[in-house]
PLY file of the C-alpha trace (Angstrom):
ply
format ascii 1.0
element vertex 709
property float x
property float y
property float z
element edge 708
property int vertex1
property int vertex2
end_header
-94.93 58.78 -111.49
-97.53 59.86 -109.04
-98.56 57.09 -106.70
-102.47 56.11 -106.21
-103.78 58.90 -103.98
-107.54 59.00 -102.55
-109.54 61.97 -104.20
-112.80 61.80 -102.18
-113.16 63.90 -99.30
-115.86 63.02 -97.16
-115.94 66.39 -95.16
-116.88 68.57 -98.02
-119.80 71.06 -97.75
-117.97 72.07 -94.32
-116.13 75.26 -95.02
-117.35 78.73 -96.30
-116.62 78.06 -100.06
-118.45 74.99 -99.82
-121.66 76.73 -98.89
-121.04 79.41 -101.22
-120.61 76.86 -103.87
-123.75 75.01 -102.83
-125.89 78.20 -102.93
-124.38 78.78 -106.47
-125.47 75.46 -107.46
-128.63 75.94 -106.42
-129.00 79.08 -107.74
-127.71 77.81 -111.09
-129.95 74.73 -110.70
-133.04 77.07 -110.46
-131.76 79.13 -113.36
-131.24 75.86 -115.72
-134.76 74.08 -114.32
-136.86 77.17 -114.02
-138.91 75.43 -116.96
-139.71 72.52 -114.57
-141.02 75.02 -111.94
-142.92 76.82 -114.29
-144.56 73.52 -115.81
-145.24 72.36 -112.17
-147.02 75.80 -111.29
-149.02 75.63 -114.27
-150.17 71.85 -114.09
-151.26 72.66 -110.18
-153.14 75.86 -111.30
-154.89 74.09 -114.06
-155.81 71.16 -111.66
-157.00 74.03 -109.16
-159.17 75.41 -112.30
-160.68 72.02 -113.13
-161.63 71.29 -109.51
-163.04 74.95 -109.40
-165.06 74.38 -112.62
-166.55 71.08 -111.18
-167.34 71.69 -108.11
-170.90 73.60 -107.30
-170.95 77.19 -106.29
-170.61 77.97 -102.63
-172.61 80.16 -100.67
-171.78 82.27 -97.54
-173.78 83.42 -94.65
-172.69 85.63 -91.59
-173.84 85.92 -88.34
-172.43 87.72 -85.08
-172.83 87.13 -81.39
-171.41 88.77 -78.12
-170.44 86.47 -75.50
-169.00 87.57 -72.07
-168.27 85.83 -68.79
-168.90 86.90 -65.30
-169.44 84.90 -61.74
-170.84 86.98 -59.07
-171.39 85.72 -55.58
-172.99 87.63 -52.83
-169.78 88.39 -51.24
-169.20 90.99 -54.08
-166.30 89.27 -55.36
-165.70 88.75 -59.07
-164.26 85.90 -61.30
-163.24 86.52 -64.68
-161.57 83.55 -66.98
-158.56 84.13 -69.22
-159.61 85.70 -72.06
-157.70 83.70 -74.49
-158.83 80.08 -72.97
-162.19 81.46 -72.73
-162.28 82.56 -76.32
-161.01 79.17 -77.35
-163.68 77.34 -75.65
-166.47 79.09 -76.91
-165.25 78.79 -80.41
-164.83 74.99 -79.70
-168.42 74.86 -78.36
-169.96 76.51 -81.25
-168.40 73.97 -83.73
-168.76 70.94 -81.59
-170.86 67.92 -82.86
-173.59 68.71 -80.49
-174.42 72.04 -81.63
-174.20 70.86 -85.23
-176.49 67.88 -84.63
-178.97 70.11 -83.02
-179.05 72.76 -85.78
-179.50 69.99 -88.37
-182.34 68.07 -86.38
-184.18 71.71 -85.84
-184.63 72.29 -89.66
-187.75 70.36 -90.69
-188.46 71.62 -93.89
-189.30 69.34 -96.76
-187.93 71.96 -99.59
-184.53 71.90 -97.50
-182.93 68.48 -97.36
-179.91 68.08 -95.19
-176.54 68.99 -96.67
-173.19 69.49 -95.35
-172.34 73.00 -94.19
-168.88 74.12 -93.02
-169.19 76.37 -90.01
-166.22 78.66 -89.22
-165.88 80.64 -86.16
-163.77 83.58 -85.54
-163.45 86.34 -82.95
-162.75 90.34 -83.71
-159.46 91.13 -82.32
-159.41 92.66 -78.69
-163.38 92.12 -78.14
-165.72 88.79 -77.62
-167.67 89.25 -80.68
-167.71 85.97 -82.49
-168.19 85.86 -86.09
-169.98 82.85 -87.59
-169.79 81.73 -91.33
-171.68 78.95 -92.69
-171.06 77.60 -96.39
-172.48 75.36 -98.50
-174.00 74.73 -101.65
-177.94 75.54 -100.95
-178.18 79.18 -99.86
-181.27 78.77 -98.25
-180.11 75.83 -96.22
-177.09 77.40 -95.23
-179.13 80.31 -93.90
-181.23 78.39 -91.68
-178.56 76.25 -90.66
-176.59 78.93 -89.32
-179.43 80.67 -87.75
-180.37 77.45 -85.99
-176.90 76.65 -84.94
-176.80 79.97 -83.10
-179.92 79.48 -81.29
-178.77 75.88 -80.46
-175.59 77.28 -78.77
-177.61 79.66 -76.61
-179.85 76.89 -75.52
-177.00 74.45 -74.70
-175.34 77.31 -72.87
-178.49 77.55 -70.71
-178.77 73.90 -70.30
-175.25 73.86 -69.02
-175.79 76.84 -66.63
-178.95 74.82 -65.35
-176.53 71.59 -64.96
-173.73 73.63 -63.38
-176.11 75.20 -60.91
-177.49 71.67 -59.78
-173.86 70.65 -59.42
-172.96 73.67 -57.51
-175.87 73.36 -55.04
-175.02 69.63 -54.66
-171.57 70.45 -54.25
-172.12 73.21 -51.38
-174.36 70.71 -49.61
-171.73 68.04 -49.49
-169.29 70.46 -48.32
-171.71 71.76 -45.56
-172.49 68.15 -44.33
-168.75 67.37 -44.27
-167.93 70.54 -42.40
-170.70 69.77 -39.94
-169.19 66.44 -39.13
-166.00 67.60 -38.64
-167.23 70.49 -36.66
-169.33 67.92 -34.21
-165.79 65.87 -34.02
-163.78 68.82 -32.97
-166.43 69.97 -30.38
-166.26 66.63 -28.96
-162.57 66.29 -28.83
-162.34 69.64 -26.97
-165.25 68.66 -24.24
-163.47 65.34 -23.46
-160.34 67.44 -22.85
-162.07 69.94 -20.55
-163.67 67.15 -18.38
-160.33 65.70 -17.60
-158.51 69.07 -17.59
-159.81 72.20 -15.60
-158.66 75.08 -17.86
-158.25 77.38 -14.60
-156.64 74.69 -12.94
-154.23 74.47 -15.85
-153.36 77.80 -15.69
-152.94 78.09 -11.82
-150.86 75.26 -11.71
-148.62 76.49 -14.51
-148.06 79.69 -12.61
-147.69 77.71 -9.24
-144.83 75.46 -10.84
-143.15 78.44 -12.28
-143.04 80.51 -9.19
-141.71 77.62 -7.13
-139.08 76.73 -9.74
-137.86 80.41 -9.54
-137.87 80.19 -5.59
-135.82 76.74 -5.80
-133.31 78.02 -8.48
-132.72 81.26 -6.11
-132.07 79.04 -3.08
-129.81 76.60 -5.09
-127.74 79.64 -6.13
-127.13 80.76 -2.65
-126.37 77.14 -1.54
-123.89 76.84 -4.66
-122.41 80.20 -3.58
-122.01 79.08 0.19
-120.00 75.70 -1.23
-117.62 77.80 -3.03
-117.19 79.83 -0.16
-116.54 76.44 1.81
-114.49 74.89 -0.94
-111.96 78.19 -0.59
-111.73 78.32 3.18
-108.35 76.73 4.82
-108.57 75.70 8.29
-105.00 77.37 9.28
-105.14 80.36 7.10
-108.82 81.40 7.47
-108.75 80.90 11.30
-105.57 83.08 11.18
-107.21 85.74 9.32
-110.28 85.67 11.57
-107.71 85.86 14.52
-105.90 88.84 12.72
-108.81 90.91 11.90
-111.14 89.96 14.42
-114.07 89.04 11.78
-115.84 86.16 10.86
-114.37 84.13 7.66
-115.93 84.81 4.48
-117.79 87.95 5.72
-115.95 90.08 2.91
-117.19 87.78 0.04
-121.00 87.36 0.58
-122.53 87.90 3.80
-126.08 86.38 2.80
-124.07 83.24 1.99
-121.81 83.02 4.71
-124.15 83.80 7.79
-124.24 80.16 8.88
-120.46 79.69 8.46
-119.82 82.87 10.37
-122.20 81.89 13.44
-120.62 78.31 13.75
-117.20 79.83 13.51
-117.56 82.88 15.82
-117.19 80.99 19.21
-113.75 79.39 17.96
-112.55 82.74 16.56
-113.19 84.45 19.56
-111.22 81.53 21.75
-108.54 81.28 18.88
-107.92 84.93 19.48
-107.69 84.95 23.04
-105.19 82.07 23.04
-103.21 83.64 20.58
-103.00 86.91 22.30
-101.96 85.16 25.68
-99.15 83.29 23.58
-98.01 86.63 22.29
-97.80 87.71 25.70
-95.96 84.78 26.96
-93.60 85.07 24.27
-92.81 88.64 25.03
-92.52 88.00 28.94
-90.08 85.25 27.92
-88.17 87.87 25.64
-87.94 90.24 28.69
-86.73 87.56 31.10
-84.04 86.20 28.69
-82.26 89.41 29.03
-81.25 88.77 32.66
-82.35 85.28 33.47
-80.94 81.82 32.43
-83.10 79.55 30.23
-83.34 76.97 33.47
-84.41 79.58 35.66
-87.68 78.83 37.61
-89.56 81.57 35.92
-88.29 80.93 32.67
-89.23 77.39 32.84
-92.81 78.46 33.88
-93.23 80.81 31.17
-91.81 78.24 28.52
-94.65 75.60 29.97
-97.25 77.99 29.39
-96.34 78.82 25.92
-96.44 75.33 24.88
-99.61 74.89 26.88
-101.01 77.63 24.23
-99.55 76.48 21.19
-101.15 72.74 21.82
-104.39 74.74 22.73
-104.14 76.87 19.22
-103.42 73.24 17.43
-106.44 71.68 19.04
-108.65 74.94 17.78
-107.30 74.46 14.30
-108.33 70.91 14.25
-111.67 71.38 15.68
-112.22 74.24 12.94
-111.10 71.75 10.18
-113.46 69.02 11.24
-116.42 71.64 11.70
-115.73 73.00 8.12
-115.70 69.52 6.73
-119.24 68.81 8.17
-120.43 71.94 6.95
-119.19 71.27 3.41
-120.85 68.07 3.14
-123.97 69.26 4.46
-123.98 71.95 1.78
-123.01 69.43 -0.87
-126.41 67.25 0.23
-128.60 70.17 0.24
-127.26 71.24 -3.52
-128.23 67.64 -4.70
-131.72 67.80 -3.01
-132.22 71.03 -4.68
-131.31 69.88 -8.00
-133.49 66.70 -7.89
-136.43 68.76 -6.68
-135.96 71.37 -9.62
-135.76 68.25 -12.17
-139.10 66.89 -10.66
-140.90 70.50 -10.88
-139.36 71.07 -14.55
-141.12 67.59 -16.05
-144.19 68.81 -14.23
-144.20 72.35 -15.74
-143.52 70.70 -19.38
-146.37 68.49 -18.82
-148.65 71.42 -17.90
-147.51 73.43 -20.95
-148.09 70.40 -23.21
-151.71 70.27 -21.96
-152.24 73.79 -22.15
-150.92 73.91 -25.88
-153.37 70.60 -26.54
-156.09 72.81 -25.29
-154.94 75.62 -27.34
-155.03 73.49 -30.47
-158.20 71.82 -29.99
-160.05 75.42 -29.22
-158.39 76.64 -32.56
-159.69 73.84 -34.64
-162.96 74.17 -33.12
-163.03 77.74 -33.96
-161.69 77.29 -37.69
-164.22 74.42 -38.60
-166.84 76.68 -37.03
-166.05 79.87 -39.16
-166.00 77.72 -42.41
-169.17 75.90 -41.59
-170.85 79.25 -40.93
-169.50 80.83 -44.03
-170.40 78.14 -46.52
-173.70 77.66 -44.66
-174.34 81.33 -45.28
-173.46 81.41 -48.92
-175.89 78.14 -49.59
-178.67 80.12 -47.84
-178.48 83.23 -49.59
-177.09 81.97 -52.84
-179.71 82.35 -55.91
-178.32 79.49 -58.31
-180.53 80.40 -61.39
-180.03 84.35 -61.19
-176.71 84.97 -59.57
-174.84 82.37 -60.83
-174.20 83.27 -64.58
-171.09 82.20 -66.01
-171.69 83.79 -69.49
-173.89 86.31 -71.21
-174.92 85.69 -74.76
-176.48 88.30 -76.92
-177.47 87.46 -80.57
-175.71 90.84 -82.13
-176.58 89.86 -86.02
-178.88 86.94 -87.32
-177.83 85.06 -90.13
-177.11 87.26 -93.22
-178.57 86.61 -96.80
-176.27 84.10 -98.44
-174.02 85.46 -101.10
-171.51 83.66 -103.65
-168.33 82.93 -101.70
-165.17 82.88 -104.11
-162.59 82.46 -101.01
-162.71 78.76 -101.17
-161.94 78.10 -104.92
-159.52 80.63 -104.84
-157.93 79.33 -101.74
-158.08 75.72 -103.30
-156.31 77.19 -106.58
-153.84 78.76 -104.79
-153.23 75.81 -102.70
-152.98 73.43 -105.94
-150.53 76.03 -107.43
-148.26 76.18 -104.30
-148.44 72.32 -103.60
-147.22 71.66 -107.38
-144.79 74.29 -107.38
-143.12 72.62 -103.98
-143.39 69.32 -105.75
-141.46 70.64 -108.67
-138.94 72.23 -106.43
-138.46 69.06 -104.37
-138.35 66.96 -107.97
-135.53 69.12 -109.13
-133.74 69.11 -105.42
-133.77 65.14 -105.38
-132.38 65.11 -108.82
-129.68 67.40 -107.94
-129.21 65.09 -104.98
-128.82 62.05 -106.93
-126.72 63.82 -109.31
-122.87 64.07 -108.73
-121.96 66.14 -111.77
-119.63 68.88 -110.82
-120.95 72.52 -111.43
-118.30 74.54 -109.74
-114.60 74.76 -108.76
-115.03 74.37 -105.37
-117.18 70.99 -105.76
-114.20 69.81 -108.14
-111.49 70.63 -105.08
-114.02 68.82 -102.80
-114.09 65.59 -105.05
-110.72 65.46 -106.31
-107.04 65.97 -104.83
-105.20 66.72 -108.35
-104.47 70.25 -109.31
-107.16 72.22 -111.45
-104.91 73.76 -113.98
-107.22 76.22 -115.47
-111.31 76.99 -115.45
-112.12 77.15 -119.25
-115.45 79.23 -119.74
-118.44 77.81 -121.76
-117.98 79.31 -125.20
-121.20 78.75 -127.76
-120.93 78.43 -131.27
-121.60 81.29 -133.77
-124.32 79.31 -135.55
-126.67 77.20 -134.16
-125.09 73.76 -135.05
-121.67 75.05 -136.49
-118.48 74.20 -134.66
-116.41 76.40 -131.89
-113.91 78.37 -133.86
-110.38 78.02 -132.93
-108.68 80.86 -130.77
-106.82 83.31 -133.07
-104.28 86.12 -132.06
-106.67 88.89 -131.48
-109.58 86.83 -130.42
-112.68 88.85 -129.24
-113.50 85.79 -126.90
-111.06 87.44 -124.38
-111.99 85.49 -121.42
-111.90 82.06 -123.65
-108.38 82.68 -125.15
-107.10 83.91 -121.84
-108.28 80.65 -120.18
-105.85 78.72 -122.70
-103.20 81.19 -121.93
-103.50 80.20 -118.48
-103.32 76.62 -119.25
-99.79 77.31 -121.04
-98.75 79.30 -118.07
-99.63 76.32 -115.94
-97.45 73.86 -117.95
-94.57 75.98 -118.24
-94.20 76.85 -114.57
-95.88 73.85 -113.20
-92.78 72.25 -111.73
-89.04 73.81 -110.83
-87.23 70.41 -110.52
-86.86 67.85 -113.34
-87.21 67.40 -116.63
-90.26 69.59 -118.27
-92.89 66.85 -120.03
-92.87 67.19 -123.79
-95.37 64.54 -124.80
-98.44 65.24 -123.47
-101.71 63.10 -123.50
-105.29 64.89 -123.55
-107.68 62.59 -122.62
-111.09 62.60 -120.47
-113.46 59.91 -119.01
-116.39 60.04 -121.22
-117.09 61.54 -124.77
-118.36 65.04 -125.46
-116.11 66.83 -122.80
-114.60 68.95 -125.34
-111.26 67.13 -125.22
-110.57 67.74 -128.95
-111.53 71.12 -129.05
-109.03 71.95 -125.75
-106.34 70.10 -127.55
-106.55 71.89 -130.62
-106.71 75.54 -128.83
-103.85 74.32 -126.31
-101.90 73.68 -129.42
-102.48 76.68 -131.06
-101.65 78.97 -127.69
-98.29 76.99 -127.48
-97.43 77.82 -131.19
-98.11 81.26 -130.73
-95.63 81.39 -127.80
-93.12 80.52 -130.55
-92.82 76.77 -129.42
-92.95 74.10 -132.06
-96.16 72.10 -131.54
-97.45 68.75 -133.21
-100.97 67.73 -132.52
-101.55 63.90 -132.88
-104.79 62.49 -133.26
-104.49 59.51 -131.16
-108.36 58.70 -131.21
-108.19 56.29 -134.29
-111.99 55.61 -134.12
-113.50 59.23 -133.96
-110.63 61.75 -134.19
-111.79 64.86 -135.08
-108.54 67.00 -135.37
-108.35 66.83 -139.16
-111.75 68.47 -139.29
-110.93 71.43 -136.92
-107.79 72.22 -139.03
-109.18 71.18 -142.29
-106.48 68.79 -143.26
-106.98 65.44 -145.33
-107.03 62.16 -143.54
-105.55 60.00 -146.06
-102.70 58.76 -143.78
-101.83 59.57 -140.18
-101.27 57.51 -136.99
-102.61 54.35 -137.91
-100.37 53.87 -140.86
-97.23 55.19 -139.04
-97.73 52.79 -136.04
-98.59 49.81 -138.60
-95.33 50.95 -140.20
-96.98 51.67 -143.61
-95.17 55.05 -143.77
-92.93 57.33 -141.75
-94.51 59.76 -139.61
-92.43 62.78 -141.42
-94.50 62.17 -144.71
-98.00 62.06 -142.68
-97.36 65.32 -140.69
-99.13 68.22 -142.34
-99.11 71.79 -141.88
-101.84 74.34 -140.36
-102.46 77.72 -140.73
-100.63 78.55 -137.51
-97.07 79.04 -137.40
-95.14 76.30 -135.73
-98.18 74.31 -135.25
-98.56 70.86 -137.21
-101.16 67.90 -137.23
-100.61 64.18 -137.69
-104.36 62.99 -138.21
-105.74 59.72 -137.21
-105.33 58.18 -140.67
-107.63 55.54 -142.01
-108.02 52.79 -138.94
-108.38 49.03 -139.47
-108.31 46.30 -137.22
-108.09 46.47 -133.39
-106.84 49.97 -132.61
-105.32 49.32 -129.41
-102.86 46.75 -130.60
-101.00 49.58 -132.19
-100.28 51.50 -129.16
-98.31 48.43 -127.75
-94.81 47.80 -128.96
-91.55 49.71 -130.14
-93.29 51.85 -133.00
-95.04 54.07 -130.52
-92.09 54.26 -128.33
-89.83 54.94 -131.48
-92.36 57.61 -132.65
-92.78 59.23 -129.42
-88.75 59.72 -129.09
-88.44 60.89 -132.42
-91.11 63.52 -132.36
-90.05 64.77 -128.96
-86.54 65.32 -130.10
-88.13 67.40 -133.31
-90.76 69.18 -131.83
-90.87 71.18 -128.44
-94.24 69.74 -127.63
-95.93 66.63 -128.87
-99.77 66.62 -128.07
-101.99 63.52 -128.43
-105.65 63.75 -128.60
-107.11 60.26 -127.40
-110.48 58.67 -126.95
-112.32 58.83 -123.73
-110.64 56.37 -120.64
-114.08 54.66 -120.04
-114.87 54.28 -123.90
-111.74 52.21 -124.94
-108.27 50.80 -123.51
-106.25 52.90 -125.57
-105.46 55.77 -123.01
-104.25 53.29 -120.32
-102.15 51.65 -122.89
-100.80 54.63 -124.26
-100.56 56.89 -121.27
-97.93 55.11 -119.56
-95.26 55.90 -122.68
-95.68 59.63 -122.48
-94.32 62.01 -120.01
-97.66 63.29 -118.46
-101.57 63.28 -118.95
-103.94 66.27 -118.93
-107.28 65.31 -117.45
-110.31 67.17 -119.06
-113.61 66.99 -116.91
-116.48 69.08 -118.40
-118.71 71.04 -115.95
-122.32 69.79 -115.44
-121.58 66.85 -117.73
-119.28 64.34 -116.35
-120.26 62.35 -113.24
-117.82 62.72 -110.33
-117.66 59.05 -109.83
-116.93 58.09 -113.50
-114.14 60.50 -113.44
-112.67 59.08 -110.35
-112.68 55.82 -111.80
-111.18 56.59 -114.94
-108.15 58.69 -112.72
-107.85 55.18 -110.72
-107.25 53.53 -114.14
-104.44 55.77 -114.97
-102.79 55.66 -111.49
-102.90 51.73 -111.38
-100.70 51.95 -114.62
-98.03 54.74 -112.97
-99.07 57.45 -115.15
-98.22 61.20 -114.21
-101.15 63.25 -114.16
-100.42 66.90 -114.17
-103.86 68.31 -113.39
-107.21 68.98 -114.40
-108.66 71.02 -116.88
-112.12 72.25 -116.13
-113.88 72.91 -119.42
-117.13 74.74 -120.29
-117.73 76.23 -117.06
-120.59 78.65 -116.95
-119.40 82.32 -116.76
-122.09 83.04 -114.15
-120.76 80.80 -111.69
-119.14 82.57 -108.59
-115.99 80.26 -108.77
-115.12 80.93 -112.66
-112.95 83.70 -112.59
-113.53 86.04 -115.74
-110.73 87.89 -117.63
-113.58 90.10 -119.15
-113.32 92.49 -116.00
-109.75 93.11 -117.14
-110.15 92.93 -120.68
-107.84 95.30 -123.02
-109.27 96.48 -126.47
-105.99 96.28 -128.12
-104.47 93.03 -126.41
-101.05 92.54 -126.98
-99.26 89.47 -125.46
-96.08 91.08 -124.18
-93.03 88.71 -123.59
-94.66 85.66 -125.44
-92.26 85.98 -128.47
-89.47 85.88 -125.81
-90.71 82.35 -124.69
-89.18 80.93 -128.07
-85.38 79.99 -127.81
-86.05 80.12 -124.02
-84.86 77.23 -121.95
-88.11 76.34 -120.71
-89.63 76.32 -124.43
-86.76 74.01 -125.46
-86.70 71.58 -122.51
0 1
1 2
2 3
3 4
4 5
5 6
6 7
7 8
8 9
9 10
10 11
11 12
12 13
13 14
14 15
15 16
16 17
17 18
18 19
19 20
20 21
21 22
22 23
23 24
24 25
25 26
26 27
27 28
28 29
29 30
30 31
31 32
32 33
33 34
34 35
35 36
36 37
37 38
38 39
39 40
40 41
41 42
42 43
43 44
44 45
45 46
46 47
47 48
48 49
49 50
50 51
51 52
52 53
53 54
54 55
55 56
56 57
57 58
58 59
59 60
60 61
61 62
62 63
63 64
64 65
65 66
66 67
67 68
68 69
69 70
70 71
71 72
72 73
73 74
74 75
75 76
76 77
77 78
78 79
79 80
80 81
81 82
82 83
83 84
84 85
85 86
86 87
87 88
88 89
89 90
90 91
91 92
92 93
93 94
94 95
95 96
96 97
97 98
98 99
99 100
100 101
101 102
102 103
103 104
104 105
105 106
106 107
107 108
108 109
109 110
110 111
111 112
112 113
113 114
114 115
115 116
116 117
117 118
118 119
119 120
120 121
121 122
122 123
123 124
124 125
125 126
126 127
127 128
128 129
129 130
130 131
131 132
132 133
133 134
134 135
135 136
136 137
137 138
138 139
139 140
140 141
141 142
142 143
143 144
144 145
145 146
146 147
147 148
148 149
149 150
150 151
151 152
152 153
153 154
154 155
155 156
156 157
157 158
158 159
159 160
160 161
161 162
162 163
163 164
164 165
165 166
166 167
167 168
168 169
169 170
170 171
171 172
172 173
173 174
174 175
175 176
176 177
177 178
178 179
179 180
180 181
181 182
182 183
183 184
184 185
185 186
186 187
187 188
188 189
189 190
190 191
191 192
192 193
193 194
194 195
195 196
196 197
197 198
198 199
199 200
200 201
201 202
202 203
203 204
204 205
205 206
206 207
207 208
208 209
209 210
210 211
211 212
212 213
213 214
214 215
215 216
216 217
217 218
218 219
219 220
220 221
221 222
222 223
223 224
224 225
225 226
226 227
227 228
228 229
229 230
230 231
231 232
232 233
233 234
234 235
235 236
236 237
237 238
238 239
239 240
240 241
241 242
242 243
243 244
244 245
245 246
246 247
247 248
248 249
249 250
250 251
251 252
252 253
253 254
254 255
255 256
256 257
257 258
258 259
259 260
260 261
261 262
262 263
263 264
264 265
265 266
266 267
267 268
268 269
269 270
270 271
271 272
272 273
273 274
274 275
275 276
276 277
277 278
278 279
279 280
280 281
281 282
282 283
283 284
284 285
285 286
286 287
287 288
288 289
289 290
290 291
291 292
292 293
293 294
294 295
295 296
296 297
297 298
298 299
299 300
300 301
301 302
302 303
303 304
304 305
305 306
306 307
307 308
308 309
309 310
310 311
311 312
312 313
313 314
314 315
315 316
316 317
317 318
318 319
319 320
320 321
321 322
322 323
323 324
324 325
325 326
326 327
327 328
328 329
329 330
330 331
331 332
332 333
333 334
334 335
335 336
336 337
337 338
338 339
339 340
340 341
341 342
342 343
343 344
344 345
345 346
346 347
347 348
348 349
349 350
350 351
351 352
352 353
353 354
354 355
355 356
356 357
357 358
358 359
359 360
360 361
361 362
362 363
363 364
364 365
365 366
366 367
367 368
368 369
369 370
370 371
371 372
372 373
373 374
374 375
375 376
376 377
377 378
378 379
379 380
380 381
381 382
382 383
383 384
384 385
385 386
386 387
387 388
388 389
389 390
390 391
391 392
392 393
393 394
394 395
395 396
396 397
397 398
398 399
399 400
400 401
401 402
402 403
403 404
404 405
405 406
406 407
407 408
408 409
409 410
410 411
411 412
412 413
413 414
414 415
415 416
416 417
417 418
418 419
419 420
420 421
421 422
422 423
423 424
424 425
425 426
426 427
427 428
428 429
429 430
430 431
431 432
432 433
433 434
434 435
435 436
436 437
437 438
438 439
439 440
440 441
441 442
442 443
443 444
444 445
445 446
446 447
447 448
448 449
449 450
450 451
451 452
452 453
453 454
454 455
455 456
456 457
457 458
458 459
459 460
460 461
461 462
462 463
463 464
464 465
465 466
466 467
467 468
468 469
469 470
470 471
471 472
472 473
473 474
474 475
475 476
476 477
477 478
478 479
479 480
480 481
481 482
482 483
483 484
484 485
485 486
486 487
487 488
488 489
489 490
490 491
491 492
492 493
493 494
494 495
495 496
496 497
497 498
498 499
499 500
500 501
501 502
502 503
503 504
504 505
505 506
506 507
507 508
508 509
509 510
510 511
511 512
512 513
513 514
514 515
515 516
516 517
517 518
518 519
519 520
520 521
521 522
522 523
523 524
524 525
525 526
526 527
527 528
528 529
529 530
530 531
531 532
532 533
533 534
534 535
535 536
536 537
537 538
538 539
539 540
540 541
541 542
542 543
543 544
544 545
545 546
546 547
547 548
548 549
549 550
550 551
551 552
552 553
553 554
554 555
555 556
556 557
557 558
558 559
559 560
560 561
561 562
562 563
563 564
564 565
565 566
566 567
567 568
568 569
569 570
570 571
571 572
572 573
573 574
574 575
575 576
576 577
577 578
578 579
579 580
580 581
581 582
582 583
583 584
584 585
585 586
586 587
587 588
588 589
589 590
590 591
591 592
592 593
593 594
594 595
595 596
596 597
597 598
598 599
599 600
600 601
601 602
602 603
603 604
604 605
605 606
606 607
607 608
608 609
609 610
610 611
611 612
612 613
613 614
614 615
615 616
616 617
617 618
618 619
619 620
620 621
621 622
622 623
623 624
624 625
625 626
626 627
627 628
628 629
629 630
630 631
631 632
632 633
633 634
634 635
635 636
636 637
637 638
638 639
639 640
640 641
641 642
642 643
643 644
644 645
645 646
646 647
647 648
648 649
649 650
650 651
651 652
652 653
653 654
654 655
655 656
656 657
657 658
658 659
659 660
660 661
661 662
662 663
663 664
664 665
665 666
666 667
667 668
668 669
669 670
670 671
671 672
672 673
673 674
674 675
675 676
676 677
677 678
678 679
679 680
680 681
681 682
682 683
683 684
684 685
685 686
686 687
687 688
688 689
689 690
690 691
691 692
692 693
693 694
694 695
695 696
696 697
697 698
698 699
699 700
700 701
701 702
702 703
703 704
704 705
705 706
706 707
707 708
């Protein structure tokens, strides 16, 4: 048996099929409830007509004005306000409380007592022509009020213009006084600065500082070059070169930087060269004497002593040159430090002079700017004619208030509004009722509410007569879709499962009465019998069973007598007008009917009939009406649950199925009964209707393993 499973899906209305089903539900809802909408619309129109009849007639008077904006000043510039803002401002001003009160106070005629007047202002597209419409009950008062409103609007604009002019003059005067104070302050600051700093002196000092810094930088560069030269000189190497080339050291690098070095080294170089030449001569003479004299010869000794004296003299000259070069390097380094210190001092002085010059330029620029603003504003104030040249708007009365005429627009608008409001209320009421209504309307909604398989959708079928019964299906039934739905149910039963035994004792039930359970049981039995299967229909609704009436059999004895052991079931079974179809009526019930479904008699009855027939179908009462089904269903092979479209509450049906699952009942699926053929989820067999239908292969079911299982 199936275990209890959840059937409610919290994510319904989320798929495309849900959306389509919901739209179809609303469409069907409007089709069914169109009378509600019509009644609501008629009621609203009736209320509107009553209001139209009760209210006094309304008269309308129309006037037109041209309002343009322009602000001209002596300089020739023109200011124009944005058109949308300007038109909205003027419209609000015409409808303001001030204009309305002034217009009402202007009318002082005893024959025209004050009355409410509705003033409406509109603007012609792409123009500044204002159309004023006054509506009220008294035509003469409406016309006078509209004319007074236009004139009072013109007066109010003039007063606002004069007030604006005064405010403009006061504002300009205040600005002139403020600028005058600021200008005087700037001039005083400039004078104080000039007293402490002469402008010509600042400029000359700035030029002197710049020129002197240039000279110092040149001297520093020369001294730094001399320092580099002195650092690169070597006493022995450079003195030898000077002696070899007979030119002062550093002459080939930079004459301007090495003049002082060359002068000081000139005398030493000359003496050094002479001594070196003498040394070379002595060595040459020694070499010549060595050819024929011995080393200790007096001449050789004398020459050797002279050579030693010359070498000592060269070393003394080199040492003197090194000492003199070191003193020169120290003097140059001190001179560089002195020049750098002087440059730093003059840089500070030059920066101070630049800052003072910049401060002077800033003060002078402020004074010139304030002077220019003051002169311009003072000239504007002196030449501006407030009363003539400041004219923000020009108002022209294009058409005075017209002769009043009857206005049908307001009553008609009220009538249409009342009808529309009533229609919307009706639609809202219908949608609210549908929102709280959980009855299932379509196949998609059924799948969203329940997890059980939907075996078939049986289309709604109306009886041939108004209060007559619906006829059972026939072999060549003209209700093609109706008959094919039951054939589909038969196929669902035959090919429901490929494993395990086929169910033979079936219980057809529903949750509440009037769901078409008995008619479905009868037609299902007829369809199975037409396929060659032996079928026994058992009317297990012992209180209100109707199978005997559907087949026209007597109800003298039946299920009640069989289960109470008053007779054998074989004697109570009756034949019908259909081949292979038999019926066991409910019989005359007495006492508590639920007690008859408990005990061994029911089990024996089900076993014996399942052996004698291919299918035993039990028509039972609704689950929520009696406890018969929860007692009987666990003893049968399976249950078919009938749910009528647009009739059964989904919550009630869910509760009924819960009762079955708690008793470990096997529910094969749901039969969705009485579905509207216009529903989008309802498949329609009429599209493939055969004028001469033949059930090919149905007779082959008789004798097959499936039909005899």
